[in-house]
N, C-alpha and C positions, 0 to 999 in steps of 0.2 A: 456472514459479513463479506460484502463484495468490494466496498470502497469506503473511504472516510478515515478520519483521524480519531474518531470517538469510539470508546468501548461501550457497546450496548450491554444491557442485562443478559441478553441471549448468548452474546460473545462470552460473557463471564461464565455463564452456565457450561459452556463448551470448555473453556480454559481450566476451570476449577472442578469440573466433573459434577456439578451440582444439578440434581434432577428436578428440584422444586423451584419454580419461578419466583415465588415469594422469598424463599431463603436467598436466592441469588440477587433479588431486588434490595434486600436488607444488606447484604454484603457489599453491594455496589454503593449503597448510600453511606455505610460506615467507611469505606475507602474515602469517598468524596469528603465526608466530614473530617476524617483524620488528615487528609491533605490540607484542609483549611486550618487546622490546629497547628500543623507543621509549619505552615507559612505565617503564623501569628496573625491571621486575618480575623477581624472581629466576626463573631458568629452571632447574628442577631436572631436568627430563627433556624433551627436544624433543618427544616424543610427546604429552605433556600440557600443553605450553606454553599453549596457549589453544585450547579446544574449539570455540568458535563464532565466526564472523565475520558482523558486521552489515553490512547493505548501507551504512549511513552510515559505518562504519569503512573499508569498502572504498573508498567515493567519497573520503574524506579521504586515504587512503593514495595513491590513484591521481590525485588532484587533479581529479576529476570533480564535475559538479553532480549533487547527490542527486536533485532532482526529475527530471531527464532520465533517469537510470538507473532510478528508481522506475517511470516511465512506460513506459520500454522493456521492462522485466521483466514489466509487467502488461498488455502489449498496448495501450500508449498510453492507459491509464486514468489519470485525474488522482489525485494524492495526496489522501487523505481529509481531511488538515489544511490543504490549500492550496486556496483557491477557484480554479476555473478561469477564466482570463482570457476576458473577452468582447470581441468585435470593436469597436474604438473608432473 
């Protein structure tokens, strides 16, 4: 992942260490569906429950630090909105 706010299935494969694309796709869909249930959104059809998953939503769902995940996905680059800590 080079840029963007959304977590792709391939990003999820890297984060979760999932080797199989279909397994990662199902996990991605399950998280999106769970987020709709948590928000009390009406789910008319599971296939269209929530089309996108942001990195922030994923971090909140999994209980992870956003900055750590952001840097990991971007090859340890700092988040543009957070100044990088200098050695004190």
